[in-house]
DOFIZA-68955 format. One record per atom (N, C-alpha, C): residue in three letters; x, y, z; atom name; residue number from 1. Coordinates in nm, 2 decimals. Example, Ala and Ser with C-alpha at 12.3 -4.5 7.8 and 13.67 -1.06 7.14 Angstrom:
% DOFIZA-68955
REC    r       u       v       w   a    k
REC  Ala    1.32   -0.57    0.78   N    1
REC  Ala    1.23   -0.45    0.78  CA    1
REC  Ala    1.32   -0.33    0.78   C    1
REC  Ser    1.28   -0.22    0.71   N    2
REC  Ser    1.37   -0.11    0.71  CA    2
REC  Ser    1.29    0.00    0.79   C    2
//
This chain:
% DOFIZA-68955
REC    r       u       v       w   a    k
REC  Unk   11.38    0.48    7.70   N    1
REC  Unk   11.35    0.62    7.68  CA    1
REC  Unk   11.49    0.69    7.67   C    1
REC  Unk   11.50    0.77    7.58   N    2
REC  Unk   11.63    0.84    7.56  CA    2
REC  Unk   11.62    0.97    7.63   C    2
REC  Unk   11.71    1.00    7.71   N    3
REC  Unk   11.72    1.13    7.77  CA    3
REC  Unk   11.82    1.22    7.70   C    3
REC  Unk   11.77    1.32    7.66   N    4
REC  Unk   11.86    1.42    7.60  CA    4
REC  Unk   11.92    1.51    7.70   C    4
REC  Unk   12.04    1.52    7.69   N    5
REC  Unk   12.11    1.62    7.78  CA    5
REC  Unk   12.11    1.76    7.71   C    5
REC  Unk   12.06    1.85    7.78   N    6
REC  Unk   12.07    1.98    7.73  CA    6
REC  Unk   12.18    2.06    7.81   C    6
REC  Unk   12.26    2.12    7.73   N    7
REC  Unk   12.36    2.19    7.79  CA    7
REC  Unk   12.32    2.34    7.80   C    7
REC  Unk   12.32    2.39    7.92   N    8
REC  Unk   12.28    2.52    7.94  CA    8
REC  Unk   12.40    2.61    7.95   C    8
REC  Unk   12.40    2.71    7.87   N    9
REC  Unk   12.51    2.80    7.87  CA    9
REC  Unk   12.51    2.88    8.01   C    9
REC  Unk   12.61    2.90    8.06   N   10
REC  Unk   12.62    2.96    8.19  CA   10
REC  Unk   12.58    3.11    8.18   C   10
REC  Unk   12.50    3.15    8.27   N   11
REC  Unk   12.46    3.29    8.27  CA   11
REC  Unk   12.57    3.38    8.31   C   11
REC  Unk   12.66    3.33    8.39   N   12
REC  Unk   12.77    3.41    8.44  CA   12
REC  Unk   12.86    3.46    8.32   C   12
REC  Unk   12.88    3.38    8.22   N   13
REC  Unk   12.95    3.43    8.10  CA   13
REC  Unk   12.88    3.54    8.03   C   13
REC  Unk   12.75    3.53    8.02   N   14
REC  Unk   12.67    3.63    7.95  CA   14
REC  Unk   12.68    3.76    8.02   C   14
REC  Unk   12.67    3.76    8.15   N   15
REC  Unk   12.68    3.88    8.23  CA   15
REC  Unk   12.83    3.94    8.22   C   15
REC  Unk   12.93    3.85    8.22   N   16
REC  Unk   13.06    3.90    8.21  CA   16
REC  Unk   13.09    3.97    8.08   C   16
REC  Unk   13.03    3.91    7.97   N   17
REC  Unk   13.04    3.97    7.84  CA   17
REC  Unk   12.97    4.11    7.84   C   17
REC  Unk   12.86    4.12    7.90   N   18
REC  Unk   12.78    4.24    7.90  CA   18
REC  Unk   12.86    4.35    7.98   C   18
REC  Unk   12.92    4.31    8.09   N   19
REC  Unk   12.99    4.40    8.17  CA   19
REC  Unk   13.12    4.45    8.10   C   19
REC  Unk   13.18    4.36    8.03   N   20
REC  Unk   13.30    4.40    7.95  CA   20
REC  Unk   13.26    4.50    7.84   C   20
REC  Unk   13.15    4.47    7.77   N   21
REC  Unk   13.11    4.56    7.66  CA   21
REC  Unk   13.07    4.69    7.72   C   21
REC  Unk   13.00    4.70    7.83   N   22
REC  Unk   12.96    4.82    7.89  CA   22
REC  Unk   13.08    4.90    7.94   C   22
REC  Unk   13.18    4.83    7.99   N   23
REC  Unk   13.30    4.90    8.03  CA   23
REC  Unk   13.38    4.96    7.91   C   23
REC  Unk   13.38    4.89    7.80   N   24
REC  Unk   13.44    4.94    7.68  CA   24
REC  Unk   13.37    5.06    7.63   C   24
REC  Unk   13.24    5.07    7.63   N   25
REC  Unk   13.16    5.19    7.59  CA   25
REC  Unk   13.18    5.30    7.68   C   25
REC  Unk   13.19    5.28    7.81   N   26
REC  Unk   13.21    5.39    7.91  CA   26
REC  Unk   13.35    5.45    7.89   C   26
REC  Unk   13.45    5.36    7.87   N   27
REC  Unk   13.59    5.41    7.85  CA   27
REC  Unk   13.59    5.49    7.72   C   27
REC  Unk   13.53    5.44    7.61   N   28
REC  Unk   13.53    5.51    7.48  CA   28
REC  Unk   13.46    5.64    7.49   C   28
REC  Unk   13.35    5.65    7.57   N   29
REC  Unk   13.27    5.77    7.59  CA   29
REC  Unk   13.36    5.87    7.66   C   29
REC  Unk   13.43    5.83    7.76   N   30
REC  Unk   13.52    5.92    7.84  CA   30
REC  Unk   13.63    5.98    7.75   C   30
REC  Unk   13.69    5.90    7.67   N   31
REC  Unk   13.80    5.94    7.58  CA   31
REC  Unk   13.74    6.04    7.48   C   31
REC  Unk   13.63    6.02    7.42   N   32
REC  Unk   13.57    6.11    7.32  CA   32
REC  Unk   13.53    6.24    7.39   C   32
REC  Unk   13.47    6.24    7.51   N   33
REC  Unk   13.44    6.36    7.58  CA   33
REC  Unk   13.56    6.45    7.60   C   33
REC  Unk   13.67    6.38    7.64   N   34
REC  Unk   13.80    6.46    7.67  CA   34
REC  Unk   13.85    6.52    7.54   C   34
REC  Unk   13.84    6.45    7.43   N   35
REC  Unk   13.89    6.50    7.30  CA   35
REC  Unk   13.81    6.62    7.26   C   35
REC  Unk   13.68    6.61    7.27   N   36
REC  Unk   13.59    6.72    7.24  CA   36
REC  Unk   13.61    6.84    7.33   C   36
REC  Unk   13.63    6.82    7.46   N   37
REC  Unk   13.66    6.93    7.55  CA   37
REC  Unk   13.79    7.00    7.52   C   37
REC  Unk   13.89    6.92    7.48   N   38
REC  Unk   14.02    6.98    7.44  CA   38
REC  Unk   14.01    7.06    7.31   C   38
REC  Unk   13.93    7.01    7.22   N   39
REC  Unk   13.91    7.08    7.09  CA   39
REC  Unk   13.84    7.21    7.12   C   39
REC  Unk   13.74    7.21    7.21   N   40
REC  Unk   13.67    7.33    7.24  CA   40
REC  Unk   13.76    7.43    7.30   C   40
REC  Unk   13.85    7.39    7.39   N   41
REC  Unk   13.94    7.48    7.45  CA   41
REC  Unk   14.04    7.54    7.35   C   41
REC  Unk   14.09    7.46    7.26   N   42
REC  Unk   14.17    7.51    7.15  CA   42
REC  Unk   14.10    7.61    7.06   C   42
REC  Unk   13.98    7.58    7.03   N   43
REC  Unk   13.90    7.67    6.95  CA   43
REC  Unk   13.87    7.81    7.02   C   43
REC  Unk   13.85    7.80    7.15   N   44
REC  Unk   13.83    7.92    7.22  CA   44
REC  Unk   13.96    8.01    7.23   C   44
REC  Unk   14.07    7.94    7.25   N   45
REC  Unk   14.20    8.01    7.25  CA   45
REC  Unk   14.23    8.08    7.11   C   45
REC  Unk   14.20    8.00    7.01   N   46
REC  Unk   14.22    8.06    6.87  CA   46
REC  Unk   14.13    8.17    6.84   C   46
REC  Unk   14.01    8.17    6.89   N   47
REC  Unk   13.91    8.28    6.87  CA   47
REC  Unk   13.96    8.40    6.94   C   47
REC  Unk   14.01    8.38    7.07   N   48
REC  Unk   14.06    8.49    7.15  CA   48
REC  Unk   14.18    8.55    7.08   C   48
REC  Unk   14.27    8.47    7.03   N   49
REC  Unk   14.39    8.52    6.96  CA   49
REC  Unk   14.35    8.60    6.83   C   49
REC  Unk   14.25    8.55    6.76   N   50
REC  Unk   14.21    8.62    6.64  CA   50
REC  Unk   14.15    8.76    6.67   C   50
REC  Unk   14.07    8.76    6.78   N   51
REC  Unk   14.01    8.89    6.82  CA   51
REC  Unk   14.12    8.99    6.87   C   51
REC  Unk   14.22    8.94    6.94   N   52
REC  Unk   14.33    9.02    6.98  CA   52
REC  Unk   14.41    9.07    6.86   C   52
REC  Unk   14.42    8.99    6.76   N   53
REC  Unk   14.49    9.03    6.64  CA   53
REC  Unk   14.42    9.14    6.57   C   53
REC  Unk   14.29    9.13    6.56   N   54
REC  Unk   14.21    9.24    6.49  CA   54
REC  Unk   14.22    9.37    6.57   C   54
REC  Unk   14.20    9.36    6.70   N   55
REC  Unk   14.20    9.47    6.79  CA   55
REC  Unk   14.34    9.54    6.78   C   55
REC  Unk   14.45    9.46    6.79   N   56
REC  Unk   14.58    9.52    6.78  CA   56
REC  Unk   14.61    9.58    6.64   C   56
REC  Unk   14.56    9.52    6.54   N   57
REC  Unk   14.58    9.58    6.40  CA   57
REC  Unk   14.51    9.71    6.39   C   57
REC  Unk   14.39    9.72    6.45   N   58
REC  Unk   14.31    9.84    6.44  CA   58
REC  Unk   14.39    9.95    6.52   C   58
REC  Unk   14.44    9.92    6.64   N   59
REC  Unk   14.51   10.02    6.72  CA   59
REC  Unk   14.64   10.06    6.64   C   59
REC  Unk   14.71    9.96    6.58   N   60
REC  Unk   14.83    9.99    6.51  CA   60
REC  Unk   14.80   10.09    6.39   C   60
REC  Unk   14.69   10.06    6.32   N   61
REC  Unk   14.66   10.15    6.21  CA   61
REC  Unk   14.64   10.30    6.26   C   61
REC  Unk   14.56   10.31    6.36   N   62
REC  Unk   14.53   10.44    6.42  CA   62
REC  Unk   14.66   10.50    6.47   C   62
REC  Unk   14.75   10.42    6.53   N   63
REC  Unk   14.87   10.48    6.58  CA   63
REC  Unk   14.97   10.52    6.47   C   63
REC  Unk   14.97   10.45    6.36   N   64
REC  Unk   15.06   10.48    6.25  CA   64
REC  Unk   15.02   10.62    6.19   C   64
REC  Unk   14.89   10.65    6.19   N   65
REC  Unk   14.84   10.77    6.14  CA   65
REC  Unk   14.87   10.89    6.23   C   65
REC  Unk   14.85   10.87    6.36   N   66
REC  Unk   14.85   10.98    6.45  CA   66
REC  Unk   14.98   10.99    6.54   C   66
REC  Unk   15.04   10.87    6.57   N   67
REC  Unk   15.15   10.87    6.66  CA   67
REC  Unk   15.11   10.90    6.80   C   67
REC  Unk   14.98   10.89    6.83   N   68
REC  Unk   14.93   10.92    6.96  CA   68
REC  Unk   14.87   10.79    7.02   C   68
REC  Unk   14.93   10.73    7.12   N   69
REC  Unk   14.88   10.60    7.17  CA   69
REC  Unk   14.75   10.61    7.24   C   69
REC  Unk   14.72   10.72    7.31   N   70
REC  Unk   14.59   10.74    7.38  CA   70
REC  Unk   14.48   10.74    7.27   C   70
REC  Unk   14.50   10.82    7.16   N   71
REC  Unk   14.40   10.83    7.06  CA   71
REC  Unk   14.38   10.69    6.99   C   71
REC  Unk   14.49   10.62    6.96   N   72
REC  Unk   14.48   10.49    6.90  CA   72
REC  Unk   14.40   10.39    6.98   C   72
REC  Unk   14.42   10.39    7.11   N   73
REC  Unk   14.35   10.30    7.20  CA   73
REC  Unk   14.20   10.34    7.20   C   73
REC  Unk   14.17   10.47    7.21   N   74
REC  Unk   14.04   10.52    7.21  CA   74
REC  Unk   13.96   10.48    7.08   C   74
REC  Unk   14.03   10.48    6.97   N   75
REC  Unk   13.97   10.45    6.84  CA   75
REC  Unk   13.95   10.30    6.83   C   75
REC  Unk   14.04   10.22    6.88   N   76
REC  Unk   14.03   10.07    6.87  CA   76
REC  Unk   13.94   10.01    6.98   C   76
REC  Unk   13.95   10.06    7.10   N   77
REC  Unk   13.88   10.00    7.21  CA   77
REC  Unk   13.76   10.08    7.26   C   77
REC  Unk   13.76   10.21    7.23   N   78
REC  Unk   13.65   10.29    7.27  CA   78
REC  Unk   13.66   10.33    7.42   C   78
REC  Unk   13.78   10.33    7.48   N   79
REC  Unk   13.80   10.36    7.62  CA   79
REC  Unk   13.92   10.45    7.63   C   79
REC  Unk   13.93   10.52    7.74   N   80
REC  Unk   14.05   10.60    7.77  CA   80
REC  Unk   14.16   10.52    7.82   C   80
REC  Unk   14.29   10.55    7.78   N   81
REC  Unk   14.41   10.49    7.83  CA   81
REC  Unk   14.50   10.59    7.89   C   81
REC  Unk   14.53   10.58    8.02   N   82
REC  Unk   14.62   10.67    8.08  CA   82
REC  Unk   14.76   10.61    8.09   C   82
REC  Unk   14.85   10.67    8.01   N   83
REC  Unk   14.99   10.63    8.01  CA   83
REC  Unk   15.07   10.70    8.12   C   83
REC  Unk   15.15   10.62    8.19   N   84
REC  Unk   15.24   10.67    8.29  CA   84
REC  Unk   15.38   10.61    8.26   C   84
REC  Unk   15.47   10.70    8.24   N   85
REC  Unk   15.61   10.66    8.20  CA   85
REC  Unk   15.61   10.57    8.07   C   85
REC  Unk   15.52   10.60    7.98   N   86
REC  Unk   15.51   10.53    7.86  CA   86
REC  Unk   15.45   10.39    7.87   C   86
REC  Unk   15.38   10.36    7.97   N   87
REC  Unk   15.32   10.23    8.00  CA   87
REC  Unk   15.17   10.24    8.04   C   87
REC  Unk   15.09   10.15    8.00   N   88
REC  Unk   14.95   10.15    8.04  CA   88
REC  Unk   14.90   10.00    8.04   C   88
REC  Unk   14.82    9.97    8.14   N   89
REC  Unk   14.76    9.84    8.15  CA   89
REC  Unk   14.61    9.85    8.15   C   89
REC  Unk   14.54    9.78    8.06   N   90
REC  Unk   14.40    9.78    8.06  CA   90
REC  Unk   14.34    9.64    8.08   C   90
REC  Unk   14.23    9.63    8.15   N   91
REC  Unk   14.17    9.50    8.18  CA   91
REC  Unk   14.06    9.48    8.08   C   91
REC  Unk   14.05    9.36    8.02   N   92
REC  Unk   13.95    9.33    7.92  CA   92
REC  Unk   13.88    9.20    7.96   C   92
REC  Unk   13.76    9.19    7.91   N   93
REC  Unk   13.68    9.07    7.93  CA   93
REC  Unk   13.71    8.97    7.82   C   93
REC  Unk   13.64    8.86    7.82   N   94
REC  Unk   13.66    8.75    7.72  CA   94
REC  Unk   13.63    8.80    7.58   C   94
REC  Unk   13.55    8.90    7.56   N   95
REC  Unk   13.52    8.96    7.43  CA   95
REC  Unk   13.61    9.07    7.39   C   95
REC  Unk   13.72    9.09    7.47   N   96
REC  Unk   13.82    9.19    7.45  CA   96
REC  Unk   13.76    9.33    7.46   C   96
REC  Unk   13.66    9.35    7.54   N   97
REC  Unk   13.60    9.48    7.57  CA   97
REC  Unk   13.65    9.52    7.71   C   97
REC  Unk   13.67    9.66    7.73   N   98
REC  Unk   13.71    9.71    7.86  CA   98
REC  Unk   13.62    9.66    7.97   C   98
REC  Unk   13.68    9.61    8.08   N   99
REC  Unk   13.61    9.57    8.19  CA   99
REC  Unk   13.70    9.58    8.32   C   99
REC  Unk   13.64    9.62    8.43   N  100
REC  Unk   13.72    9.64    8.55  CA  100
REC  Unk   13.77    9.50    8.61   C  100
REC  Unk   13.69    9.40    8.59   N  101
REC  Unk   13.72    9.27    8.65  CA  101
REC  Unk   13.75    9.17    8.54   C  101
REC  Unk   13.81    9.21    8.43   N  102
REC  Unk   13.84    9.12    8.31  CA  102
REC  Unk   13.95    9.03    8.34   C  102
REC  Unk   13.95    8.92    8.27   N  103
REC  Unk   14.05    8.81    8.29  CA  103
REC  Unk   14.17    8.84    8.20   C  103
REC  Unk   14.16    8.93    8.10   N  104
REC  Unk   14.27    8.95    8.00  CA  104
REC  Unk   14.33    9.09    8.03   C  104
REC  Unk   14.46    9.09    8.03   N  105
REC  Unk   14.53    9.22    8.05  CA  105
REC  Unk   14.60    9.26    7.92   C  105
REC  Unk   14.58    9.39    7.88   N  106
REC  Unk   14.65    9.44    7.76  CA  106
REC  Unk   14.75    9.54    7.82   C  106
REC  Unk   14.88    9.51    7.79   N  107
REC  Unk   14.98    9.60    7.83  CA  107
REC  Unk   15.04    9.67    7.71   C  107
REC  Unk   15.03    9.81    7.72   N  108
REC  Unk   15.07    9.89    7.61  CA  108
REC  Unk   15.20    9.97    7.66   C  108
REC  Unk   15.30    9.96    7.58   N  109
REC  Unk   15.43   10.03    7.61  CA  109
REC  Unk   15.47   10.12    7.49   C  109
REC  Unk   15.49   10.25    7.51   N  110
REC  Unk   15.53   10.34    7.41  CA  110
REC  Unk   15.67   10.39    7.43   C  110
REC  Unk   15.75   10.39    7.33   N  111
REC  Unk   15.89   10.44    7.33  CA  111
REC  Unk   15.90   10.54    7.22   C  111
REC  Unk   15.96   10.66    7.26   N  112
REC  Unk   15.98   10.76    7.15  CA  112
REC  Unk   16.13   10.78    7.14   C  112
REC  Unk   16.18   10.80    7.02   N  113
REC  Unk   16.32   10.83    7.00  CA  113
REC  Unk   16.34   10.98    7.03   C  113
REC  Unk   16.46   11.02    7.04   N  114
REC  Unk   16.49   11.16    7.07  CA  114
REC  Unk   16.44   11.24    6.95   C  114
REC  Unk   16.38   11.36    6.97   N  115
REC  Unk   16.33   11.44    6.86  CA  115
REC  Unk   16.45   11.48    6.77   C  115
REC  Unk   16.43   11.46    6.64   N  116
REC  Unk   16.53   11.50    6.54  CA  116
REC  Unk   16.49   11.64    6.48   C  116
REC  Unk   16.56   11.68    6.38   N  117
REC  Unk   16.53   11.81    6.32  CA  117
REC  Unk   16.39   11.81    6.26   C  117
REC  Unk   16.35   11.70    6.20   N  118
REC  Unk   16.22   11.70    6.13  CA  118
REC  Unk   16.11   11.62    6.20   C  118
REC  Unk   16.14   11.55    6.31   N  119
REC  Unk   16.04   11.48    6.38  CA  119
REC  Unk   16.10   11.37    6.46   C  119
REC  Unk   16.02   11.28    6.51   N  120
REC  Unk   16.07   11.16    6.59  CA  120
REC  Unk   16.00   11.04    6.55   C  120
REC  Unk   16.06   10.92    6.58   N  121
REC  Unk   16.00   10.79    6.56  CA  121
REC  Unk   15.95   10.74    6.69   C  121
REC  Unk   15.83   10.68    6.69   N  122
REC  Unk   15.77   10.63    6.81  CA  122
REC  Unk   15.72   10.49    6.79   C  122
REC  Unk   15.74   10.40    6.89   N  123
REC  Unk   15.70   10.26    6.88  CA  123
REC  Unk   15.60   10.23    6.99   C  123
REC  Unk   15.50   10.15    6.95   N  124
REC  Unk   15.40   10.11    7.05  CA  124
REC  Unk   15.40    9.96    7.05   C  124
REC  Unk   15.41    9.90    7.17   N  125
REC  Unk   15.41    9.75    7.18  CA  125
REC  Unk   15.28    9.72    7.26   C  125
REC  Unk   15.21    9.62    7.20   N  126
REC  Unk   15.08    9.57    7.26  CA  126
REC  Unk   15.10    9.42    7.29   C  126
REC  Unk   15.07    9.39    7.42   N  127
REC  Unk   15.09    9.25    7.47  CA  127
REC  Unk   14.96    9.21    7.54   C  127
REC  Unk   14.89    9.11    7.49   N  128
REC  Unk   14.77    9.05    7.55  CA  128
REC  Unk   14.81    8.93    7.63   C  128
REC  Unk   14.76    8.93    7.76   N  129
REC  Unk   14.79    8.82    7.85  CA  129
REC  Unk   14.67    8.77    7.92   C  129
REC  Unk   14.67    8.65    7.94   N  130
REC  Unk   14.56    8.59    8.02  CA  130
REC  Unk   14.62    8.50    8.13   C  130
REC  Unk   14.59    8.53    8.26   N  131
REC  Unk   14.65    8.46    8.37  CA  131
REC  Unk   14.80    8.47    8.37   C  131
REC  Unk   14.85    8.59    8.33   N  132
REC  Unk   15.00    8.61    8.33  CA  132
REC  Unk   15.07    8.55    8.21   C  132
REC  Unk   15.00    8.48    8.12   N  133
REC  Unk   15.06    8.42    8.01  CA  133
REC  Unk   15.03    8.49    7.88   C  133
REC  Unk   15.13    8.53    7.81   N  134
REC  Unk   15.11    8.60    7.68  CA  134
REC  Unk   15.05    8.51    7.57   C  134
REC  Unk   14.95    8.56    7.51   N  135
REC  Unk   14.89    8.49    7.40  CA  135
REC  Unk   14.89    8.56    7.26   C  135
REC  Unk   14.92    8.69    7.27   N  136
REC  Unk   14.94    8.76    7.14  CA  136
REC  Unk   15.01    8.89    7.17   C  136
REC  Unk   15.10    8.93    7.08   N  137
REC  Unk   15.16    9.06    7.09  CA  137
REC  Unk   15.19    9.12    6.95   C  137
REC  Unk   15.20    9.26    6.95   N  138
REC  Unk   15.22    9.33    6.82  CA  138
REC  Unk   15.30    9.45    6.85   C  138
REC  Unk   15.40    9.48    6.77   N  139
REC  Unk   15.47    9.60    6.78  CA  139
REC  Unk   15.45    9.68    6.65   C  139
REC  Unk   15.43    9.81    6.67   N  140
REC  Unk   15.41    9.90    6.55  CA  140
REC  Unk   15.48   10.03    6.58   C  140
REC  Unk   15.49   10.11    6.47   N  141
REC  Unk   15.56   10.24    6.49  CA  141
REC  Unk   15.50   10.35    6.41   C  141
REC  Unk   15.54   10.47    6.44   N  142
REC  Unk   15.49   10.59    6.37  CA  142
REC  Unk   15.59   10.69    6.37   C  142
REC  Unk   15.60   10.76    6.25   N  143
REC  Unk   15.69   10.87    6.24  CA  143
REC  Unk   15.61   11.00    6.27   C  143
REC  Unk   15.65   11.08    6.36   N  144
REC  Unk   15.57   11.20    6.40  CA  144
REC  Unk   15.65   11.32    6.35   C  144
REC  Unk   15.61   11.39    6.25   N  145
REC  Unk   15.69   11.50    6.20  CA  145
REC  Unk   15.66   11.63    6.29   C  145
REC  Unk   15.76   11.71    6.29   N  146
REC  Unk   15.74   11.84    6.37  CA  146
REC  Unk   15.64   11.92    6.29   C  146
REC  Unk   15.55   11.98    6.36   N  147
REC  Unk   15.45   12.06    6.30  CA  147
REC  Unk   15.49   12.20    6.27   C  147
REC  Unk   15.46   12.25    6.15   N  148
REC  Unk   15.49   12.39    6.12  CA  148
REC  Unk   15.62   12.41    6.06   C  148
REC  Unk   15.70   12.31    6.05   N  149
REC  Unk   15.84   12.33    5.99  CA  149
REC  Unk   15.85   12.25    5.87   C  149
REC  Unk   15.92   12.31    5.77   N  150
REC  Unk   15.94   12.24    5.64  CA  150
REC  Unk   16.06   12.15    5.66   C  150
REC  Unk   16.05   12.04    5.60   N  151
REC  Unk   16.17   11.95    5.60  CA  151
REC  Unk   16.28   12.00    5.51   C  151
REC  Unk   16.40   12.00    5.55   N  152
REC  Unk   16.51   12.04    5.48  CA  152
REC  Unk   16.59   11.93    5.42   C  152
REC  Unk   16.60   11.91    5.30   N  153
REC  Unk   16.68   11.81    5.23  CA  153
REC  Unk   16.79   11.87    5.15   C  153
REC  Unk   16.91   11.84    5.19   N  154
REC  Unk   17.02   11.90    5.12  CA  154
REC  Unk   17.09   11.80    5.03   C  154
//
């Protein structure tokens, strides 16, 4: 009688292969989740920057027409801004809307030149910050003519 030897493959190797494959998938999944989370954070930051840009451009347009920072902020944000010594800080939420406990701070600084014969030049600086770190800024200016006087050109 011929006895056939059957070689049984060790189950230990099969389990080791399965564990290695599972470990590979877990590591790959972790890396992919981190990449997507990082991309989501970058997209949020870019969206916030774009919103700040639109808001600042709206305020700059209003400021260039009027030369009045309070009016420009009211037109762009829909809220009152109280300037003290040419500076104002506003608290904004993530949607860049006025909020008392917002995470974003908008710092507005206005500088006016000495009045000349026909008017003065005024500059408004807008800086958007989150957690003390600046993420967008815009400087704009306006010429404010003296009212009721004709310009004299010699």
